[in-house]
py3Dmol code that shows the C-alpha trace and the ligand (Angstrom):
import py3Dmol

protein = """\
ATOM      1  CA  UNK A   1      16.883  12.856  -2.126  1.00  0.00           C
ATOM      2  CA  UNK A   2      15.087  13.534   1.145  1.00  0.00           C
ATOM      3  CA  UNK A   3      12.282  15.798   2.224  1.00  0.00           C
ATOM      4  CA  UNK A   4      13.676  18.082   4.960  1.00  0.00           C
ATOM      5  CA  UNK A   5      12.520  20.931   7.202  1.00  0.00           C
ATOM      6  CA  UNK A   6      14.148  23.300   4.715  1.00  0.00           C
ATOM      7  CA  UNK A   7      11.931  21.955   1.933  1.00  0.00           C
ATOM      8  CA  UNK A   8       8.877  22.288   4.181  1.00  0.00           C
ATOM      9  CA  UNK A   9       9.814  25.932   4.789  1.00  0.00           C
ATOM     10  CA  UNK A  10      10.102  26.545   1.041  1.00  0.00           C
ATOM     11  CA  UNK A  11       6.704  24.885   0.507  1.00  0.00           C
ATOM     12  CA  UNK A  12       5.135  27.142   3.130  1.00  0.00           C
ATOM     13  CA  UNK A  13       6.527  30.164   1.261  1.00  0.00           C
ATOM     14  CA  UNK A  14       5.120  28.818  -2.007  1.00  0.00           C
ATOM     15  CA  UNK A  15       1.702  28.396  -0.360  1.00  0.00           C
ATOM     16  CA  UNK A  16       1.825  32.060   0.778  1.00  0.00           C
ATOM     17  CA  UNK A  17       2.615  33.165  -2.788  1.00  0.00           C
ATOM     18  CA  UNK A  18      -0.254  31.092  -4.184  1.00  0.00           C
ATOM     19  CA  UNK A  19      -2.644  32.707  -1.661  1.00  0.00           C
ATOM     20  CA  UNK A  20      -1.449  36.152  -2.807  1.00  0.00           C
ATOM     21  CA  UNK A  21      -2.101  35.116  -6.403  1.00  0.00           C
ATOM     22  CA  UNK A  22      -5.721  34.263  -5.539  1.00  0.00           C
ATOM     23  CA  UNK A  23      -5.819  30.570  -4.558  1.00  0.00           C
ATOM     24  CA  UNK A  24      -8.348  30.279  -1.715  1.00  0.00           C
ATOM     25  CA  UNK A  25      -9.252  26.558  -1.545  1.00  0.00           C
ATOM     26  CA  UNK A  26      -7.661  25.417   1.714  1.00  0.00           C
ATOM     27  CA  UNK A  27      -7.612  21.786   0.669  1.00  0.00           C
ATOM     28  CA  UNK A  28      -5.613  22.677  -2.446  1.00  0.00           C
ATOM     29  CA  UNK A  29      -3.172  24.761  -0.388  1.00  0.00           C
ATOM     30  CA  UNK A  30      -2.866  21.979   2.171  1.00  0.00           C
ATOM     31  CA  UNK A  31      -2.045  19.443  -0.565  1.00  0.00           C
ATOM     32  CA  UNK A  32       0.627  21.771  -2.024  1.00  0.00           C
ATOM     33  CA  UNK A  33       2.152  22.172   1.432  1.00  0.00           C
ATOM     34  CA  UNK A  34       2.400  18.376   1.780  1.00  0.00           C
ATOM     35  CA  UNK A  35       3.621  17.136  -1.616  1.00  0.00           C
ATOM     36  CA  UNK A  36       7.448  17.340  -2.031  1.00  0.00           C
ATOM     37  CA  UNK A  37       7.637  18.902  -5.523  1.00  0.00           C
ATOM     38  CA  UNK A  38      11.463  18.806  -5.505  1.00  0.00           C
ATOM     39  CA  UNK A  39      11.302  15.002  -5.759  1.00  0.00           C
ATOM     40  CA  UNK A  40       9.300  15.256  -9.016  1.00  0.00           C
ATOM     41  CA  UNK A  41      12.039  17.209 -10.825  1.00  0.00           C
ATOM     42  CA  UNK A  42      15.290  16.169 -12.449  1.00  0.00           C
ATOM     43  CA  UNK A  43      18.057  16.793  -9.910  1.00  0.00           C
ATOM     44  CA  UNK A  44      19.480  19.797 -11.798  1.00  0.00           C
ATOM     45  CA  UNK A  45      16.205  21.674 -11.253  1.00  0.00           C
ATOM     46  CA  UNK A  46      15.425  20.432  -7.735  1.00  0.00           C
ATOM     47  CA  UNK A  47      16.841  23.552  -6.077  1.00  0.00           C
ATOM     48  CA  UNK A  48      14.239  25.658  -7.893  1.00  0.00           C
ATOM     49  CA  UNK A  49      11.290  23.354  -7.219  1.00  0.00           C
ATOM     50  CA  UNK A  50       9.487  25.805  -4.940  1.00  0.00           C
ATOM     51  CA  UNK A  51       9.635  28.691  -7.376  1.00  0.00           C
ATOM     52  CA  UNK A  52       6.302  29.202  -9.079  1.00  0.00           C
ATOM     53  CA  UNK A  53       7.605  28.001 -12.448  1.00  0.00           C
ATOM     54  CA  UNK A  54       7.202  25.164 -14.942  1.00  0.00           C
ATOM     55  CA  UNK A  55      10.291  22.973 -15.584  1.00  0.00           C
ATOM     56  CA  UNK A  56      11.319  20.414 -18.215  1.00  0.00           C
ATOM     57  CA  UNK A  57      10.747  16.727 -17.429  1.00  0.00           C
ATOM     58  CA  UNK A  58      11.537  13.639 -19.551  1.00  0.00           C
ATOM     59  CA  UNK A  59      10.307  13.140 -23.143  1.00  0.00           C
ATOM     60  CA  UNK A  60      10.325  16.892 -23.907  1.00  0.00           C
ATOM     61  CA  UNK A  61       7.387  17.555 -21.554  1.00  0.00           C
ATOM     62  CA  UNK A  62       6.966  19.935 -18.595  1.00  0.00           C
ATOM     63  CA  UNK A  63       5.792  19.807 -15.009  1.00  0.00           C
ATOM     64  CA  UNK A  64       3.118  22.517 -14.728  1.00  0.00           C
ATOM     65  CA  UNK A  65       3.704  25.676 -12.708  1.00  0.00           C
ATOM     66  CA  UNK A  66       2.387  25.358  -9.120  1.00  0.00           C
ATOM     67  CA  UNK A  67      -0.081  28.223  -9.683  1.00  0.00           C
ATOM     68  CA  UNK A  68      -1.530  26.376 -12.689  1.00  0.00           C
ATOM     69  CA  UNK A  69      -1.809  23.115 -10.718  1.00  0.00           C
ATOM     70  CA  UNK A  70      -3.496  24.973  -7.842  1.00  0.00           C
ATOM     71  CA  UNK A  71      -5.813  26.928 -10.179  1.00  0.00           C
ATOM     72  CA  UNK A  72      -6.983  23.833 -12.056  1.00  0.00           C
ATOM     73  CA  UNK A  73      -7.378  21.837  -8.811  1.00  0.00           C
ATOM     74  CA  UNK A  74      -9.451  24.661  -7.313  1.00  0.00           C
ATOM     75  CA  UNK A  75     -11.731  24.800 -10.381  1.00  0.00           C
ATOM     76  CA  UNK A  76     -12.376  21.046 -10.053  1.00  0.00           C
ATOM     77  CA  UNK A  77     -13.880  21.476  -6.532  1.00  0.00           C
ATOM     78  CA  UNK A  78     -12.685  17.976  -5.623  1.00  0.00           C
ATOM     79  CA  UNK A  79     -14.429  16.258  -2.731  1.00  0.00           C
ATOM     80  CA  UNK A  80     -13.048  13.284  -0.840  1.00  0.00           C
ATOM     81  CA  UNK A  81     -13.555  10.013  -2.760  1.00  0.00           C
ATOM     82  CA  UNK A  82     -14.479  11.814  -6.001  1.00  0.00           C
ATOM     83  CA  UNK A  83     -13.541   9.850  -9.097  1.00  0.00           C
ATOM     84  CA  UNK A  84     -11.253  12.159 -11.079  1.00  0.00           C
ATOM     85  CA  UNK A  85      -9.823  11.540 -14.555  1.00  0.00           C
ATOM     86  CA  UNK A  86      -6.569  13.308 -15.424  1.00  0.00           C
ATOM     87  CA  UNK A  87      -5.270  13.559 -19.000  1.00  0.00           C
ATOM     88  CA  UNK A  88      -1.452  13.959 -19.088  1.00  0.00           C
ATOM     89  CA  UNK A  89       0.122  12.268 -16.049  1.00  0.00           C
ATOM     90  CA  UNK A  90       3.572  13.707 -16.873  1.00  0.00           C
ATOM     91  CA  UNK A  91       5.679  13.919 -13.707  1.00  0.00           C
ATOM     92  CA  UNK A  92       2.722  12.804 -11.559  1.00  0.00           C
ATOM     93  CA  UNK A  93       2.764  16.030  -9.514  1.00  0.00           C
ATOM     94  CA  UNK A  94      -0.827  17.030 -10.338  1.00  0.00           C
ATOM     95  CA  UNK A  95      -1.845  13.387  -9.786  1.00  0.00           C
ATOM     96  CA  UNK A  96      -0.226  13.505  -6.339  1.00  0.00           C
ATOM     97  CA  UNK A  97      -2.003  16.754  -5.423  1.00  0.00           C
ATOM     98  CA  UNK A  98      -5.392  15.246  -6.331  1.00  0.00           C
ATOM     99  CA  UNK A  99      -4.582  12.055  -4.364  1.00  0.00           C
ATOM    100  CA  UNK A 100      -3.582  14.197  -1.352  1.00  0.00           C
ATOM    101  CA  UNK A 101      -7.016  15.865  -1.618  1.00  0.00           C
ATOM    102  CA  UNK A 102      -8.621  12.438  -1.197  1.00  0.00           C
ATOM    103  CA  UNK A 103      -9.652  11.867  -4.827  1.00  0.00           C
ATOM    104  CA  UNK A 104      -9.631   8.489  -6.541  1.00  0.00           C
ATOM    105  CA  UNK A 105      -7.429   9.432  -9.465  1.00  0.00           C
ATOM    106  CA  UNK A 106      -7.381   7.805 -12.912  1.00  0.00           C
ATOM    107  CA  UNK A 107      -4.651   9.252 -15.118  1.00  0.00           C
ATOM    108  CA  UNK A 108      -3.578   8.729 -18.742  1.00  0.00           C
ATOM    109  CA  UNK A 109      -0.167   9.470 -20.318  1.00  0.00           C
ATOM    110  CA  UNK A 110       0.818   8.983 -23.979  1.00  0.00           C
ATOM    111  CA  UNK A 111       4.617   9.020 -23.461  1.00  0.00           C
ATOM    112  CA  UNK A 112       5.610   5.514 -22.426  1.00  0.00           C
ATOM    113  CA  UNK A 113       8.799   6.749 -20.728  1.00  0.00           C
ATOM    114  CA  UNK A 114       6.818   9.060 -18.433  1.00  0.00           C
ATOM    115  CA  UNK A 115       4.089   6.481 -17.840  1.00  0.00           C
ATOM    116  CA  UNK A 116       6.682   3.911 -16.686  1.00  0.00           C
ATOM    117  CA  UNK A 117       8.691   6.378 -14.612  1.00  0.00           C
ATOM    118  CA  UNK A 118       5.654   7.789 -12.786  1.00  0.00           C
ATOM    119  CA  UNK A 119       4.097   4.358 -12.200  1.00  0.00           C
ATOM    120  CA  UNK A 120       7.213   3.387 -10.214  1.00  0.00           C
ATOM    121  CA  UNK A 121       7.848   6.756  -8.578  1.00  0.00           C
ATOM    122  CA  UNK A 122       4.431   7.606  -7.042  1.00  0.00           C
ATOM    123  CA  UNK A 123       4.115   4.407  -4.935  1.00  0.00           C
ATOM    124  CA  UNK A 124       7.650   5.057  -3.593  1.00  0.00           C
ATOM    125  CA  UNK A 125       6.257   8.288  -2.116  1.00  0.00           C
ATOM    126  CA  UNK A 126       3.281   6.379  -0.712  1.00  0.00           C
ATOM    127  CA  UNK A 127       0.936   7.915  -3.313  1.00  0.00           C
ATOM    128  CA  UNK A 128      -1.489   5.460  -4.851  1.00  0.00           C
ATOM    129  CA  UNK A 129      -3.633   6.635  -7.755  1.00  0.00           C
ATOM    130  CA  UNK A 130      -6.540   4.315  -8.477  1.00  0.00           C
ATOM    131  CA  UNK A 131      -5.376   3.697 -12.062  1.00  0.00           C
ATOM    132  CA  UNK A 132      -2.462   4.865 -14.237  1.00  0.00           C
ATOM    133  CA  UNK A 133      -2.738   4.109 -17.913  1.00  0.00           C
ATOM    134  CA  UNK A 134      -0.583   4.408 -21.035  1.00  0.00           C
ATOM    135  CA  UNK A 135      -2.671   5.604 -23.948  1.00  0.00           C
ATOM    136  CA  UNK A 136      -4.489   8.384 -25.706  1.00  0.00           C
ATOM    137  CA  UNK A 137      -6.231  10.863 -23.448  1.00  0.00           C
ATOM    138  CA  UNK A 138      -8.466  12.075 -26.302  1.00  0.00           C
ATOM    139  CA  UNK A 139     -10.431   8.843 -25.774  1.00  0.00           C
ATOM    140  CA  UNK A 140     -10.672   9.105 -21.979  1.00  0.00           C
ATOM    141  CA  UNK A 141     -11.261   5.854 -20.093  1.00  0.00           C
ATOM    142  CA  UNK A 142     -14.707   4.598 -21.176  1.00  0.00           C
ATOM    143  CA  UNK A 143     -14.345   1.398 -19.104  1.00  0.00           C
ATOM    144  CA  UNK A 144     -14.023   3.423 -15.891  1.00  0.00           C
ATOM    145  CA  UNK A 145     -16.533   6.211 -16.695  1.00  0.00           C
ATOM    146  CA  UNK A 146     -18.439   8.190 -15.510  1.00  0.00           C
ATOM    147  CA  UNK A 147     -16.208  10.603 -13.582  1.00  0.00           C
ATOM    148  CA  UNK A 148     -17.059  13.316 -11.038  1.00  0.00           C
ATOM    149  CA  UNK A 149     -14.524  15.548 -12.703  1.00  0.00           C
ATOM    150  CA  UNK A 150     -11.952  15.557 -15.509  1.00  0.00           C
ATOM    151  CA  UNK A 151      -8.759  17.623 -15.722  1.00  0.00           C
ATOM    152  CA  UNK A 152      -6.722  18.026 -18.903  1.00  0.00           C
ATOM    153  CA  UNK A 153      -3.128  19.142 -18.244  1.00  0.00           C
ATOM    154  CA  UNK A 154      -2.012  19.744 -21.854  1.00  0.00           C
ATOM    155  CA  UNK A 155      -3.177  22.415 -24.313  1.00  0.00           C
ATOM    156  CA  UNK A 156      -6.126  21.025 -26.275  1.00  0.00           C
ATOM    157  CA  UNK A 157      -7.111  22.380 -29.706  1.00  0.00           C
ATOM    158  CA  UNK A 158     -10.685  21.116 -29.154  1.00  0.00           C
ATOM    159  CA  UNK A 159     -12.738  19.587 -26.338  1.00  0.00           C
ATOM    160  CA  UNK A 160     -12.562  15.829 -26.991  1.00  0.00           C
ATOM    161  CA  UNK A 161     -16.186  14.651 -27.148  1.00  0.00           C
ATOM    162  CA  UNK A 162     -15.450  11.324 -25.330  1.00  0.00           C
ATOM    163  CA  UNK A 163     -14.400  13.372 -22.288  1.00  0.00           C
ATOM    164  CA  UNK A 164     -17.720  15.245 -22.280  1.00  0.00           C
ATOM    165  CA  UNK A 165     -19.554  11.919 -22.571  1.00  0.00           C
ATOM    166  CA  UNK A 166     -17.607  10.442 -19.610  1.00  0.00           C
ATOM    167  CA  UNK A 167     -18.544  13.263 -17.195  1.00  0.00           C
ATOM    168  CA  UNK A 168     -21.333  12.732 -14.635  1.00  0.00           C
ATOM    169  CA  UNK A 169     -24.282  15.149 -14.643  1.00  0.00           C
ATOM    170  CA  UNK A 170     -23.202  17.916 -12.240  1.00  0.00           C
ATOM    171  CA  UNK A 171     -19.536  17.083 -13.000  1.00  0.00           C
ATOM    172  CA  UNK A 172     -16.772  19.523 -13.947  1.00  0.00           C
ATOM    173  CA  UNK A 173     -14.316  19.366 -16.862  1.00  0.00           C
ATOM    174  CA  UNK A 174     -11.303  21.703 -16.645  1.00  0.00           C
ATOM    175  CA  UNK A 175      -9.393  22.056 -19.916  1.00  0.00           C
ATOM    176  CA  UNK A 176      -6.919  24.602 -21.327  1.00  0.00           C
ATOM    177  CA  UNK A 177      -8.222  25.303 -24.844  1.00  0.00           C
ATOM    178  CA  UNK A 178      -6.138  26.648 -27.735  1.00  0.00           C
ATOM    179  CA  UNK A 179      -2.973  26.139 -29.771  1.00  0.00           C
ATOM    180  CA  UNK A 180      -0.196  28.743 -29.173  1.00  0.00           C
ATOM    181  CA  UNK A 181      -1.667  29.705 -25.822  1.00  0.00           C
ATOM    182  CA  UNK A 182      -4.752  28.421 -24.064  1.00  0.00           C
ATOM    183  CA  UNK A 183      -7.831  29.790 -22.326  1.00  0.00           C
ATOM    184  CA  UNK A 184      -8.531  27.893 -19.111  1.00  0.00           C
ATOM    185  CA  UNK A 185     -12.057  26.599 -19.613  1.00  0.00           C
ATOM    186  CA  UNK A 186     -14.508  24.998 -17.168  1.00  0.00           C
ATOM    187  CA  UNK A 187     -17.486  23.008 -18.440  1.00  0.00           C
ATOM    188  CA  UNK A 188     -20.175  22.017 -15.955  1.00  0.00           C
ATOM    189  CA  UNK A 189     -22.526  19.276 -17.108  1.00  0.00           C
ATOM    190  CA  UNK A 190     -26.092  20.451 -16.493  1.00  0.00           C
ATOM    191  CA  UNK A 191     -27.908  17.398 -17.869  1.00  0.00           C
ATOM    192  CA  UNK A 192     -27.524  14.727 -20.558  1.00  0.00           C
ATOM    193  CA  UNK A 193     -27.174  17.265 -23.362  1.00  0.00           C
ATOM    194  CA  UNK A 194     -26.260  20.657 -21.853  1.00  0.00           C
ATOM    195  CA  UNK A 195     -22.955  22.032 -20.584  1.00  0.00           C
ATOM    196  CA  UNK A 196     -22.343  25.437 -19.017  1.00  0.00           C
ATOM    197  CA  UNK A 197     -19.064  27.080 -20.081  1.00  0.00           C
ATOM    198  CA  UNK A 198     -16.855  29.461 -18.047  1.00  0.00           C
ATOM    199  CA  UNK A 199     -13.512  30.967 -19.125  1.00  0.00           C
ATOM    200  CA  UNK A 200     -10.602  31.996 -16.866  1.00  0.00           C
ATOM    201  CA  UNK A 201      -7.816  33.746 -18.762  1.00  0.00           C
ATOM    202  CA  UNK A 202      -4.678  32.727 -20.555  1.00  0.00           C
ATOM    203  CA  UNK A 203      -2.224  29.906 -19.725  1.00  0.00           C
ATOM    204  CA  UNK A 204       0.542  28.069 -21.598  1.00  0.00           C
ATOM    205  CA  UNK A 205       0.811  24.270 -21.809  1.00  0.00           C
ATOM    206  CA  UNK A 206       2.620  21.697 -23.940  1.00  0.00           C
ATOM    207  CA  UNK A 207       0.179  20.408 -26.598  1.00  0.00           C
ATOM    208  CA  UNK A 208      -2.322  17.602 -26.170  1.00  0.00           C
ATOM    209  CA  UNK A 209      -1.140  15.401 -29.033  1.00  0.00           C
ATOM    210  CA  UNK A 210      -3.100  12.938 -31.125  1.00  0.00           C
ATOM    211  CA  UNK A 211      -2.650   9.223 -30.592  1.00  0.00           C
ATOM    212  CA  UNK A 212       0.774   7.870 -31.498  1.00  0.00           C
ATOM    213  CA  UNK A 213       0.175   4.323 -30.317  1.00  0.00           C
TER     214      UNK A 213
END
"""
ligand_1 = """\
26
SAH
N 0.146 16.920 -15.049
C 1.506 16.928 -15.526
C 1.646 17.854 -16.701
C 2.572 17.283 -17.711
S 2.618 18.162 -19.258
C 2.485 17.268 -14.408
O 2.049 17.784 -13.372
O 3.686 16.990 -14.548
C 1.320 17.376 -20.155
C 1.426 15.885 -20.351
O 0.372 15.503 -21.234
C 2.715 15.412 -20.997
O 3.326 14.459 -20.173
C 2.266 14.802 -22.332
O 3.030 13.680 -22.736
C 0.830 14.410 -22.013
N -0.034 14.266 -23.189
C -0.043 14.983 -24.334
N -0.981 14.523 -25.181
C -1.603 13.476 -24.552
C -2.646 12.574 -24.903
N -3.297 12.638 -26.074
N -3.014 11.637 -24.005
C -2.391 11.532 -22.796
N -1.391 12.350 -22.404
C -0.992 13.307 -23.268
"""
view = py3Dmol.view(width=600, height=400)
view.addModel(protein, "pdb")
view.setStyle({"model": 0}, {"cartoon": {"style": "trace"}})
view.addModel(ligand_1, "xyz")
view.setStyle({"model": 1}, {"stick": {}})
view.zoomTo()
view.show()
């Protein structure tokens, strides 16, 4: 499937909706206006790709709602060349948004089917994350740490301590915390031992699951 002027028009409308819903970071909005979300969906859902909704992807997972992607990306305050760790690659849409913002993205996915699919698909779009890995996001990527920021895109019952340890001082960890529903939570690392916590209302994600490998 192609990216056409019609799709660009739909993306512009989506960007307007996201502004109305409170997204102000122009670099986030610019990335959303450039990444062709319809190509990340199974063809039966592609017509709805620019509605602000989550949709099913392979392996029983979901592609996050655009507002959620924009909200989490805004909380990260990504700067060009920042090293960002993402937990839950899924469709690769959030990965692509962070790459479009100039981040060096490291992403982990525990479903092999999605890991393989996304590893092939993103380069076809000209999107090159620094590192895609198949494994357990609870552990982070100690060999590549520390990170400027970390984003978790599945609902986490707890904050995995390895992720806190892999964050630079001054870095930001954005994680939806909870079981049935989640509270979007931002941790800012103040120094070696202290983290400042901020909470931003309720969201719904598929669960961050324990290691199955
Ligand atoms: N960022 C994705 C969101 C996908 S949904 C997107 O934009 O499409 C969340 C993803 O987290 C799912 O693909 C799920 O398989 C993955 N996931 C769940 N538990 C995980 C874990 N422990 N480690 C890595 N990925 C995990």
